[in-house]
Structure formats: C-alpha cells, structure tokens
Backbone as CSV, one residue per row, in Angstrom:
resi,resn,N_x,N_y,N_z,CA_x,CA_y,CA_z,C_x,C_y,C_z
1,MET,139.991,65.626,175.889,140.638,66.389,176.801,140.552,67.870,176.370
2,THR,140.303,68.751,177.304,140.255,70.222,177.000,140.968,70.949,178.118
3,ASP,141.772,71.888,177.776,142.450,72.719,178.747,141.822,74.130,178.800
4,THR,140.733,74.315,178.135,140.033,75.607,178.091,138.942,75.666,179.178
5,PRO,139.043,76.620,180.066,137.954,76.764,181.075,136.580,76.937,180.370
6,ALA,135.549,76.417,181.001,134.177,76.448,180.419,133.759,77.847,180.202
7,ASN,134.037,78.785,181.099,133.632,80.185,180.891,134.257,80.792,179.656
8,VAL,135.569,80.437,179.441,136.283,81.010,178.225,135.702,80.368,177.011
9,GLU,135.482,79.093,176.994,134.851,78.435,175.844,133.501,79.039,175.555
10,SER,132.737,79.267,176.514,131.425,79.845,176.342,131.521,81.248,175.721
11,MET,132.447,82.049,176.218,132.604,83.401,175.733,133.035,83.396,174.309
12,VAL,133.985,82.492,173.956,134.454,82.441,172.542,133.331,82.021,171.591
13,ARG,132.601,80.963,172.048,131.447,80.518,171.212,130.424,81.651,170.978
14,GLU,130.152,82.343,172.064,129.166,83.465,171.988,129.600,84.542,170.978
15,LYS,130.883,84.895,171.100,131.441,85.907,170.095,131.410,85.362,168.708
16,LEU,131.757,84.097,168.475,131.736,83.496,167.154,130.292,83.483,166.631
17,MET,129.372,83.015,167.427,127.972,82.927,166.966,127.345,84.254,166.715
18,ALA,127.972,85.406,167.216,127.427,86.665,166.958,127.595,87.093,165.503
19,HIS,128.497,86.402,164.794,128.694,86.675,163.403,127.627,85.967,162.575
20,SER,127.373,86.462,161.388,126.444,85.821,160.501,126.988,84.487,159.979
21,GLY,126.149,83.637,159.427,126.613,82.430,158.872,127.598,82.616,157.782
22,GLU,127.392,83.647,156.925,128.303,83.980,155.841,129.688,84.328,156.415
23,GLU,129.711,85.176,157.432,130.969,85.607,158.087,131.693,84.385,158.648
24,ARG,130.981,83.496,159.348,131.630,82.329,159.936,132.186,81.392,158.845
25,PHE,131.432,81.273,157.684,131.931,80.487,156.596,133.231,81.042,156.031
26,VAL,133.267,82.396,155.839,134.484,82.997,155.291,135.654,82.859,156.321
27,MET,135.419,82.994,157.577,136.422,82.782,158.574,136.984,81.385,158.488
28,GLY,136.127,80.396,158.347,136.565,79.027,158.263,137.417,78.810,156.971
29,ALA,136.946,79.401,155.896,137.705,79.224,154.649,139.096,79.834,154.719
30,LEU,139.197,81.030,155.384,140.462,81.684,155.528,141.366,80.857,156.451
31,MET,140.806,80.265,157.497,141.661,79.421,158.347,142.149,78.181,157.630
32,PHE,141.276,77.592,156.787,141.672,76.448,155.944,142.811,76.855,155.030
33,ASP,142.687,77.981,154.331,143.757,78.409,153.463,145.062,78.637,154.126
34,ALA,145.018,79.211,155.416,146.168,79.458,156.145,146.868,78.092,156.509
35,ALA,146.030,77.130,156.988,146.563,75.849,157.338,147.216,75.113,156.131
36,ARG,146.517,75.272,155.003,147.001,74.624,153.753,148.396,75.197,153.416
37,GLU,148.551,76.550,153.483,149.842,77.181,153.153,150.929,76.772,154.139
38,MET,150.594,76.618,155.411,151.593,76.166,156.375,152.039,74.701,156.091
39,ILE,151.028,73.888,155.716,151.372,72.512,155.419,152.274,72.455,154.181
40,LEU,151.910,73.206,153.131,152.677,73.143,151.906,154.125,73.656,152.170
41,ALA,154.252,74.698,153.015,155.550,75.199,153.320,156.426,74.213,154.055
42,SER,155.869,73.187,154.720,156.654,72.247,155.526,157.184,71.132,154.637
43,PHE,156.722,71.037,153.383,157.211,69.943,152.474,158.554,70.295,151.955
44,PRO,159.354,69.188,151.715,160.689,69.474,151.073,160.520,69.976,149.675
45,ALA,161.564,70.728,149.213,161.531,71.263,147.861,161.718,70.106,146.869
46,GLY,161.237,70.335,145.657,161.470,69.413,144.563,160.435,68.290,144.413
47,LEU,159.383,68.304,145.257,158.407,67.333,145.003,157.606,67.564,143.739
48,THR,157.104,66.469,143.213,156.253,66.688,141.990,154.923,67.245,142.474
49,GLU,154.126,67.768,141.587,152.808,68.302,141.886,151.924,67.119,142.438
50,ALA,152.026,65.963,141.856,151.207,64.830,142.340,151.628,64.465,143.772
51,GLU,152.907,64.415,144.079,153.393,64.118,145.410,152.923,65.192,146.429
52,ARG,152.981,66.440,146.013,152.531,67.544,146.894,151.002,67.358,147.186
53,LYS,150.263,67.032,146.179,148.815,66.821,146.366,148.570,65.617,147.315
54,ARG,149.270,64.560,147.073,149.105,63.352,147.917,149.440,63.638,149.377
55,ARG,150.574,64.276,149.550,150.987,64.572,150.957,149.998,65.553,151.647
56,LEU,149.550,66.543,150.863,148.589,67.557,151.456,147.319,66.866,151.839
57,CYS,146.784,66.030,150.972,145.550,65.298,151.276,145.739,64.392,152.492
58,ASP,146.908,63.683,152.555,147.123,62.814,153.706,147.223,63.630,154.983
59,ARG,147.906,64.754,154.962,148.036,65.590,156.144,146.669,66.168,156.609
60,LEU,145.900,66.603,155.660,144.631,67.214,156.050,143.587,66.211,156.523
61,TYR,143.480,65.099,155.782,142.396,64.192,156.018,142.802,62.812,156.642
62,GLY,144.093,62.581,156.691,144.619,61.265,157.172,144.925,60.327,155.996
63,ALA,145.991,59.625,156.096,146.389,58.734,155.001,145.391,57.650,154.752
64,ASP,144.619,57.270,155.725,143.660,56.177,155.587,142.233,56.690,155.240
65,SER,142.126,58.008,154.974,140.792,58.536,154.645,140.360,58.184,153.294
66,VAL,139.071,58.226,153.040,138.544,57.920,151.720,139.093,58.912,150.683
67,ALA,139.189,60.181,151.108,139.715,61.227,150.157,141.167,60.874,149.730
68,SER,141.988,60.497,150.683,143.386,60.101,150.324,143.434,58.891,149.446
69,LYS,142.647,57.880,149.749,142.644,56.658,148.963,142.189,56.958,147.514
70,LEU,141.143,57.816,147.380,140.669,58.127,146.061,141.697,58.953,145.254
71,LEU,142.382,59.890,145.984,143.382,60.672,145.274,144.551,59.770,144.836
72,ARG,144.976,58.873,145.687,146.088,57.962,145.266,145.661,57.119,144.087
73,GLU,144.427,56.652,144.049,143.966,55.900,142.876,143.953,56.750,141.636
74,HIS,143.498,57.969,141.737,143.438,58.882,140.625,144.875,59.185,140.074
75,LEU,145.839,59.420,141.010,147.126,59.772,140.600,147.880,58.619,139.990
76,ALA,147.460,57.385,140.355,148.090,56.212,139.813,147.712,55.944,138.375
77,THR,146.589,56.581,137.873,146.147,56.332,136.511,146.835,57.280,135.516
C-alpha cells in the first residue's frame, strides 16, 4: 500500500538521485543513526548493555532475523 501520489514519488526520487552515490550513502547512514538513537531512547532505563544490544537488533531487523539469532547466541556465551 502507498499513500504517496505517483507524481510526488517521482519528484522525490528524481531529487534523491540527483545526489552522488556518496551523498546518498551518507544520507542513509545519518538516517540509520537517527533511527538507532530514537530506538535506544525508547528503552527503559537500567537495561544491561547486552539487553540493549539484543533489543536494538530485534527492533531493527526483527526478532526472527538471522542477525538477532546470531546476536542472542553470541550473548549467551
């Protein structure tokens, strides 16, 4: 489902693609960092570092993702 009109989506894509690959990469990295900070801010205080990492990975990639499963295995050792 999309609620964005096709002409608006096209305009946004055109503006985004006008940037160099390096600029688009940096934009994506900055957006990821912002999302990460918002997720971390939503966690209750007092979590261990391991629990914060586990919850962050679950929220970003899904609790059933390979990344989350590998992190849980690593943290269990």
